[in-house]
Jmol script that loads the backbone (N, CA, C; Angstrom):
load data "model"
ATOM      1  N   UNK A   1      12.326   5.079   9.342  1.00  0.00           N
ATOM      2  CA  UNK A   1      12.072   4.639   8.889  1.00  0.00           C
ATOM      3  C   UNK A   1      12.028   5.295   7.517  1.00  0.00           C
ATOM      4  N   UNK A   2      12.878   5.079   6.468  1.00  0.00           N
ATOM      5  CA  UNK A   2      13.033   5.712   5.253  1.00  0.00           C
ATOM      6  C   UNK A   2      12.721   5.866   4.179  1.00  0.00           C
ATOM      7  N   UNK A   3      11.473   5.305   4.316  1.00  0.00           N
ATOM      8  CA  UNK A   3      10.809   5.118   2.138  1.00  0.00           C
ATOM      9  C   UNK A   3      11.207   3.536   2.047  1.00  0.00           C
ATOM     10  N   UNK A   4      11.883   4.537   1.879  1.00  0.00           N
ATOM     11  CA  UNK A   4      13.258   2.869   0.400  1.00  0.00           C
ATOM     12  C   UNK A   4      13.608   2.099   1.178  1.00  0.00           C
ATOM     13  N   UNK A   5      13.393   2.093   2.294  1.00  0.00           N
ATOM     14  CA  UNK A   5      13.455   1.053   3.426  1.00  0.00           C
ATOM     15  C   UNK A   5      12.094   0.344   3.878  1.00  0.00           C
ATOM     16  N   UNK A   6      11.290   0.687   3.824  1.00  0.00           N
ATOM     17  CA  UNK A   6       9.790   0.356   4.408  1.00  0.00           C
ATOM     18  C   UNK A   6       9.286  -0.248   3.222  1.00  0.00           C
ATOM     19  N   UNK A   7       8.578  -1.533   4.205  1.00  0.00           N
ATOM     20  CA  UNK A   7       7.910  -3.002   3.301  1.00  0.00           C
ATOM     21  C   UNK A   7       7.063  -2.655   3.586  1.00  0.00           C
ATOM     22  N   UNK A   8       6.059  -2.668   2.914  1.00  0.00           N
ATOM     23  CA  UNK A   8       4.608  -2.980   1.538  1.00  0.00           C
ATOM     24  C   UNK A   8       3.837  -3.342   3.587  1.00  0.00           C
ATOM     25  N   UNK A   9       4.133  -4.744   4.093  1.00  0.00           N
ATOM     26  CA  UNK A   9       3.606  -4.800   5.320  1.00  0.00           C
ATOM     27  C   UNK A   9       4.036  -4.396   6.376  1.00  0.00           C
ATOM     28  N   UNK A  10       5.420  -2.851   6.935  1.00  0.00           N
ATOM     29  CA  UNK A  10       5.363  -3.039   7.321  1.00  0.00           C
ATOM     30  C   UNK A  10       4.825  -1.235   7.610  1.00  0.00           C
ATOM     31  N   UNK A  11       4.700  -0.223   5.943  1.00  0.00           N
ATOM     32  CA  UNK A  11       3.363   0.746   5.619  1.00  0.00           C
ATOM     33  C   UNK A  11       1.988   0.327   6.328  1.00  0.00           C
ATOM     34  N   UNK A  12       1.212  -0.987   6.489  1.00  0.00           N
ATOM     35  CA  UNK A  12       0.029  -1.848   6.052  1.00  0.00           C
ATOM     36  C   UNK A  12       0.225  -0.614   8.068  1.00  0.00           C
ATOM     37  N   UNK A  13       0.633  -2.455   8.363  1.00  0.00           N
ATOM     38  CA  UNK A  13       1.195  -2.001  10.046  1.00  0.00           C
ATOM     39  C   UNK A  13       0.968   0.138  10.976  1.00  0.00           C
ATOM     40  N   UNK A  14       1.840   0.549  10.353  1.00  0.00           N
ATOM     41  CA  UNK A  14       1.586   2.143  10.549  1.00  0.00           C
ATOM     42  C   UNK A  14      -0.337   3.073   9.873  1.00  0.00           C
ATOM     43  N   UNK A  15      -0.297   2.637   8.607  1.00  0.00           N
ATOM     44  CA  UNK A  15      -1.139   2.565   8.725  1.00  0.00           C
ATOM     45  C   UNK A  15      -3.455   2.379  10.002  1.00  0.00           C
ATOM     46  N   UNK A  16      -2.433   1.209  10.277  1.00  0.00           N
ATOM     47  CA  UNK A  16      -3.285   0.231  11.255  1.00  0.00           C
ATOM     48  C   UNK A  16      -3.140   1.783  12.414  1.00  0.00           C
ATOM     49  N   UNK A  17      -1.475   1.612  12.591  1.00  0.00           N
ATOM     50  CA  UNK A  17      -1.475   2.681  13.683  1.00  0.00           C
ATOM     51  C   UNK A  17      -2.720   4.005  14.138  1.00  0.00           C
ATOM     52  N   UNK A  18      -1.844   4.166  13.284  1.00  0.00           N
ATOM     53  CA  UNK A  18      -2.754   6.322  12.317  1.00  0.00           C
ATOM     54  C   UNK A  18      -3.877   6.041  12.449  1.00  0.00           C
ATOM     55  N   UNK A  19      -5.467   4.762  11.910  1.00  0.00           N
ATOM     56  CA  UNK A  19      -6.537   4.919  12.005  1.00  0.00           C
ATOM     57  C   UNK A  19      -6.538   4.886  13.626  1.00  0.00           C
ATOM     58  N   UNK A  20      -5.876   3.688  14.027  1.00  0.00           N
ATOM     59  CA  UNK A  20      -6.632   2.412  15.485  1.00  0.00           C
ATOM     60  C   UNK A  20      -6.236   5.015  16.850  1.00  0.00           C
ATOM     61  N   UNK A  21      -5.729   5.130  16.947  1.00  0.00           N
ATOM     62  CA  UNK A  21      -5.043   6.639  17.264  1.00  0.00           C
ATOM     63  C   UNK A  21      -6.335   7.761  16.926  1.00  0.00           C
ATOM     64  N   UNK A  22      -6.222   7.266  15.100  1.00  0.00           N
ATOM     65  CA  UNK A  22      -7.347   8.773  14.983  1.00  0.00           C
ATOM     66  C   UNK A  22      -9.388   8.028  15.386  1.00  0.00           C
ATOM     67  N   UNK A  23      -9.116   6.857  15.801  1.00  0.00           N
ATOM     68  CA  UNK A  23     -10.592   7.003  15.733  1.00  0.00           C
ATOM     69  C   UNK A  23     -11.093   7.044  17.214  1.00  0.00           C
ATOM     70  N   UNK A  24     -10.338   6.190  17.992  1.00  0.00           N
ATOM     71  CA  UNK A  24      -9.794   6.730  19.600  1.00  0.00           C
ATOM     72  C   UNK A  24      -9.563   8.090  19.947  1.00  0.00           C
ATOM     73  N   UNK A  25      -9.634   9.131  19.064  1.00  0.00           N
ATOM     74  CA  UNK A  25      -9.326  10.051  20.022  1.00  0.00           C
ATOM     75  C   UNK A  25      -8.693  10.010  20.672  1.00  0.00           C
ATOM     76  N   UNK A  26      -6.869   9.481  20.319  1.00  0.00           N
ATOM     77  CA  UNK A  26      -6.579   9.386  21.474  1.00  0.00           C
ATOM     78  C   UNK A  26      -5.456  11.058  21.055  1.00  0.00           C
ATOM     79  N   UNK A  27      -5.332  11.585  20.487  1.00  0.00           N
ATOM     80  CA  UNK A  27      -4.387  13.191  19.633  1.00  0.00           C
ATOM     81  C   UNK A  27      -5.096  14.547  18.788  1.00  0.00           C
ATOM     82  N   UNK A  28      -4.697  14.887  19.506  1.00  0.00           N
ATOM     83  CA  UNK A  28      -4.789  16.658  19.332  1.00  0.00           C
ATOM     84  C   UNK A  28      -4.904  16.948  18.161  1.00  0.00           C
ATOM     85  N   UNK A  29      -5.782  17.612  18.085  1.00  0.00           N
ATOM     86  CA  UNK A  29      -6.473  18.283  16.206  1.00  0.00           C
ATOM     87  C   UNK A  29      -5.096  17.988  15.438  1.00  0.00           C
ATOM     88  N   UNK A  30      -4.709  19.461  15.550  1.00  0.00           N
ATOM     89  CA  UNK A  30      -3.008  19.218  15.179  1.00  0.00           C
ATOM     90  C   UNK A  30      -2.596  18.158  14.103  1.00  0.00           C
ATOM     91  N   UNK A  31      -2.531  16.775  15.589  1.00  0.00           N
ATOM     92  CA  UNK A  31      -1.538  15.896  15.683  1.00  0.00           C
ATOM     93  C   UNK A  31      -2.731  15.202  14.547  1.00  0.00           C
ATOM     94  N   UNK A  32      -3.733  14.413  14.267  1.00  0.00           N
ATOM     95  CA  UNK A  32      -4.427  14.866  13.588  1.00  0.00           C
ATOM     96  C   UNK A  32      -4.302  14.634  11.727  1.00  0.00           C
ATOM     97  N   UNK A  33      -4.190  16.350  11.928  1.00  0.00           N
ATOM     98  CA  UNK A  33      -3.846  16.225  11.204  1.00  0.00           C
ATOM     99  C   UNK A  33      -2.747  16.263   9.991  1.00  0.00           C
ATOM    100  N   UNK A  34      -1.598  15.779  10.871  1.00  0.00           N
ATOM    101  CA  UNK A  34      -0.413  14.987  10.282  1.00  0.00           C
ATOM    102  C   UNK A  34      -0.376  14.051  10.163  1.00  0.00           C
ATOM    103  N   UNK A  35      -0.922  13.421  11.193  1.00  0.00           N
ATOM    104  CA  UNK A  35      -1.317  11.770  11.182  1.00  0.00           C
ATOM    105  C   UNK A  35      -1.544  11.889   9.153  1.00  0.00           C
ATOM    106  N   UNK A  36      -3.769  11.995   9.919  1.00  0.00           N
ATOM    107  CA  UNK A  36      -3.662  11.794   8.138  1.00  0.00           C
ATOM    108  C   UNK A  36      -2.900  12.562   6.893  1.00  0.00           C
ATOM    109  N   UNK A  37      -1.585  13.700   6.812  1.00  0.00           N
ATOM    110  CA  UNK A  37      -0.680  13.642   5.901  1.00  0.00           C
ATOM    111  C   UNK A  37      -0.064  12.669   5.458  1.00  0.00           C
ATOM    112  N   UNK A  38       0.495  11.889   6.684  1.00  0.00           N
ATOM    113  CA  UNK A  38       1.204  10.828   7.018  1.00  0.00           C
ATOM    114  C   UNK A  38       0.651   9.506   6.621  1.00  0.00           C
ATOM    115  N   UNK A  39      -0.333   9.418   6.696  1.00  0.00           N
ATOM    116  CA  UNK A  39      -1.861   8.431   6.351  1.00  0.00           C
ATOM    117  C   UNK A  39      -1.305   8.156   4.533  1.00  0.00           C
ATOM    118  N   UNK A  40      -1.715   9.403   4.425  1.00  0.00           N
ATOM    119  CA  UNK A  40      -1.802   9.290   2.911  1.00  0.00           C
ATOM    120  C   UNK A  40      -0.677   9.520   1.912  1.00  0.00           C
ATOM    121  N   UNK A  41      -0.557   9.525   2.745  1.00  0.00           N
ATOM    122  CA  UNK A  41       1.919   9.546   1.695  1.00  0.00           C
ATOM    123  C   UNK A  41       1.951   7.596   1.533  1.00  0.00           C
ATOM    124  N   UNK A  42       1.579   7.266   2.923  1.00  0.00           N
ATOM    125  CA  UNK A  42       1.624   5.479   3.261  1.00  0.00           C
ATOM    126  C   UNK A  42       1.683   4.840   2.424  1.00  0.00           C
ATOM    127  N   UNK A  43      -0.371   5.739   2.189  1.00  0.00           N
ATOM    128  CA  UNK A  43      -1.455   5.123   0.755  1.00  0.00           C
ATOM    129  C   UNK A  43      -1.096   5.272  -0.228  1.00  0.00           C
ATOM    130  N   UNK A  44      -0.335   6.177  -0.805  1.00  0.00           N
ATOM    131  CA  UNK A  44       0.925   6.049  -1.079  1.00  0.00           C
ATOM    132  C   UNK A  44       1.075   5.451  -1.714  1.00  0.00           C
ATOM    133  N   UNK A  45       1.839   5.225  -0.592  1.00  0.00           N
ATOM    134  CA  UNK A  45       3.178   4.237  -1.051  1.00  0.00           C
ATOM    135  C   UNK A  45       2.776   3.169  -1.544  1.00  0.00           C
ATOM    136  N   UNK A  46       2.114   2.420  -1.096  1.00  0.00           N
ATOM    137  CA  UNK A  46       1.370   1.269  -0.566  1.00  0.00           C
ATOM    138  C   UNK A  46       1.169   0.819  -1.595  1.00  0.00           C
ATOM    139  N   UNK A  47       0.126   1.296  -2.619  1.00  0.00           N
ATOM    140  CA  UNK A  47      -0.661   1.433  -3.528  1.00  0.00           C
ATOM    141  C   UNK A  47       0.236   1.286  -5.296  1.00  0.00           C
ATOM    142  N   UNK A  48       1.504   2.470  -4.980  1.00  0.00           N
ATOM    143  CA  UNK A  48       3.143   1.895  -5.929  1.00  0.00           C
ATOM    144  C   UNK A  48       3.433   0.207  -5.271  1.00  0.00           C
ATOM    145  N   UNK A  49       4.109   0.568  -5.008  1.00  0.00           N
ATOM    146  CA  UNK A  49       4.009  -1.307  -4.041  1.00  0.00           C
ATOM    147  C   UNK A  49       3.297  -2.257  -5.428  1.00  0.00           C
ATOM    148  N   UNK A  50       1.554  -2.060  -4.517  1.00  0.00           N
ATOM    149  CA  UNK A  50       1.621  -3.452  -5.364  1.00  0.00           C
ATOM    150  C   UNK A  50       0.958  -2.308  -6.936  1.00  0.00           C
ATOM    151  N   UNK A  51       1.042  -1.492  -7.708  1.00  0.00           N
ATOM    152  CA  UNK A  51       0.940  -1.733  -8.710  1.00  0.00           C
ATOM    153  C   UNK A  51       2.726  -1.983  -9.212  1.00  0.00           C
ATOM    154  N   UNK A  52       3.782  -1.925  -8.826  1.00  0.00           N
ATOM    155  CA  UNK A  52       4.773  -2.357  -9.408  1.00  0.00           C
ATOM    156  C   UNK A  52       4.715  -4.300  -8.854  1.00  0.00           C
ATOM    157  N   UNK A  53       3.989  -4.657  -8.009  1.00  0.00           N
ATOM    158  CA  UNK A  53       3.677  -6.112  -7.605  1.00  0.00           C
ATOM    159  C   UNK A  53       2.708  -6.501  -9.179  1.00  0.00           C
ATOM    160  N   UNK A  54       2.513  -5.835  -9.332  1.00  0.00           N
ATOM    161  CA  UNK A  54       0.916  -5.842 -10.324  1.00  0.00           C
ATOM    162  C   UNK A  54       1.856  -6.054 -11.678  1.00  0.00           C
ATOM    163  N   UNK A  55       2.934  -5.317 -11.623  1.00  0.00           N
ATOM    164  CA  UNK A  55       3.806  -5.435 -12.756  1.00  0.00           C
ATOM    165  C   UNK A  55       4.475  -7.192 -13.307  1.00  0.00           C
ATOM    166  N   UNK A  56       5.473  -6.446 -12.729  1.00  0.00           N
ATOM    167  CA  UNK A  56       6.129  -7.976 -12.315  1.00  0.00           C
ATOM    168  C   UNK A  56       5.152  -9.621 -12.616  1.00  0.00           C
ATOM    169  N   UNK A  57       3.362  -9.611 -12.202  1.00  0.00           N
ATOM    170  CA  UNK A  57       3.669 -10.191 -12.291  1.00  0.00           C
ATOM    171  C   UNK A  57       3.698 -10.948 -13.930  1.00  0.00           C
ATOM    172  N   UNK A  58       3.978 -12.827 -13.966  1.00  0.00           N
ATOM    173  CA  UNK A  58       3.370 -13.112 -15.090  1.00  0.00           C
ATOM    174  C   UNK A  58       2.895 -14.031 -14.949  1.00  0.00           C
ATOM    175  N   UNK A  59       1.359 -14.432 -16.026  1.00  0.00           N
ATOM    176  CA  UNK A  59       1.148 -15.666 -15.914  1.00  0.00           C
ATOM    177  C   UNK A  59       0.833 -16.776 -17.924  1.00  0.00           C
ATOM    178  N   UNK A  60       1.483 -18.173 -16.882  1.00  0.00           N
ATOM    179  CA  UNK A  60       1.338 -19.236 -18.000  1.00  0.00           C
ATOM    180  C   UNK A  60       0.405 -18.920 -19.000  1.00  0.00           C
ATOM    181  N   UNK A  61       0.580 -18.715 -20.676  1.00  0.00           N
ATOM    182  CA  UNK A  61      -1.101 -18.861 -21.408  1.00  0.00           C
ATOM    183  C   UNK A  61      -0.984 -20.374 -21.182  1.00  0.00           C
ATOM    184  N   UNK A  62      -1.325 -21.525 -21.542  1.00  0.00           N
ATOM    185  CA  UNK A  62      -2.306 -22.989 -21.343  1.00  0.00           C
ATOM    186  C   UNK A  62      -1.814 -22.765 -22.846  1.00  0.00           C
ATOM    187  N   UNK A  63      -2.208 -21.977 -24.714  1.00  0.00           N
ATOM    188  CA  UNK A  63      -2.674 -23.049 -24.543  1.00  0.00           C
ATOM    189  C   UNK A  63      -1.220 -22.140 -25.842  1.00  0.00           C
ATOM    190  N   UNK A  64      -0.719 -21.797 -25.946  1.00  0.00           N
ATOM    191  CA  UNK A  64       1.322 -21.604 -26.217  1.00  0.00           C
ATOM    192  C   UNK A  64       3.052 -21.888 -24.186  1.00  0.00           C
ATOM    193  N   UNK A  65       1.722 -21.714 -24.167  1.00  0.00           N
ATOM    194  CA  UNK A  65       2.707 -22.502 -22.639  1.00  0.00           C
ATOM    195  C   UNK A  65       3.750 -21.006 -22.843  1.00  0.00           C
ATOM    196  N   UNK A  66       3.458 -19.831 -23.448  1.00  0.00           N
ATOM    197  CA  UNK A  66       3.844 -18.779 -23.141  1.00  0.00           C
ATOM    198  C   UNK A  66       3.790 -18.012 -21.676  1.00  0.00           C
ATOM    199  N   UNK A  67       5.275 -16.906 -21.059  1.00  0.00           N
ATOM    200  CA  UNK A  67       4.521 -16.574 -20.807  1.00  0.00           C
ATOM    201  C   UNK A  67       3.096 -15.148 -20.508  1.00  0.00           C
ATOM    202  N   UNK A  68       2.980 -14.571 -20.170  1.00  0.00           N
ATOM    203  CA  UNK A  68       1.891 -13.623 -19.589  1.00  0.00           C
ATOM    204  C   UNK A  68       1.618 -12.167 -19.226  1.00  0.00           C
ATOM    205  N   UNK A  69       2.326 -11.099 -19.935  1.00  0.00           N
ATOM    206  CA  UNK A  69       1.174 -10.399 -18.382  1.00  0.00           C
ATOM    207  C   UNK A  69      -0.134 -10.746 -16.955  1.00  0.00           C
ATOM    208  N   UNK A  70       0.062 -10.038 -16.755  1.00  0.00           N
ATOM    209  CA  UNK A  70      -1.221  -9.898 -15.966  1.00  0.00           C
ATOM    210  C   UNK A  70      -1.842  -9.595 -15.534  1.00  0.00           C
ATOM    211  N   UNK A  71      -4.069  -9.589 -15.966  1.00  0.00           N
ATOM    212  CA  UNK A  71      -4.121  -8.706 -16.222  1.00  0.00           C
ATOM    213  C   UNK A  71      -5.911  -8.958 -15.434  1.00  0.00           C
ATOM    214  N   UNK A  72      -5.469  -7.154 -14.600  1.00  0.00           N
ATOM    215  CA  UNK A  72      -6.673  -6.929 -12.555  1.00  0.00           C
ATOM    216  C   UNK A  72      -7.813  -7.166 -14.029  1.00  0.00           C
ATOM    217  N   UNK A  73      -8.590  -7.832 -13.427  1.00  0.00           N
ATOM    218  CA  UNK A  73      -9.580  -7.552 -13.944  1.00  0.00           C
ATOM    219  C   UNK A  73     -10.828  -6.107 -12.867  1.00  0.00           C
ATOM    220  N   UNK A  74     -10.875  -4.917 -13.147  1.00  0.00           N
ATOM    221  CA  UNK A  74     -11.119  -4.058 -12.013  1.00  0.00           C
ATOM    222  C   UNK A  74     -12.499  -3.657 -12.512  1.00  0.00           C
ATOM    223  N   UNK A  75     -13.865  -4.774 -12.300  1.00  0.00           N
ATOM    224  CA  UNK A  75     -14.676  -4.848 -12.385  1.00  0.00           C
ATOM    225  C   UNK A  75     -15.873  -3.302 -10.938  1.00  0.00           C
TER     226      UNK A  75
END
end "model"
wireframe off; spacefill off
backbone 0.3
color backbone group
């Protein structure tokens, strides 16, 4: 599956599978390294998808009934 056709949910499912395989020690060291790299690429993909979604979200400002950008409070 190419990244362009990959959904956020599919990427998360692939990440979960990679984590389970690595936690269960069901793959060799070389495969673990490849899976780790694949997982990091999936994490980056998911972060980009979330950032894109956040930029698209608008909220209604009740004071003047206009749409404004959604602000994430990272504390």
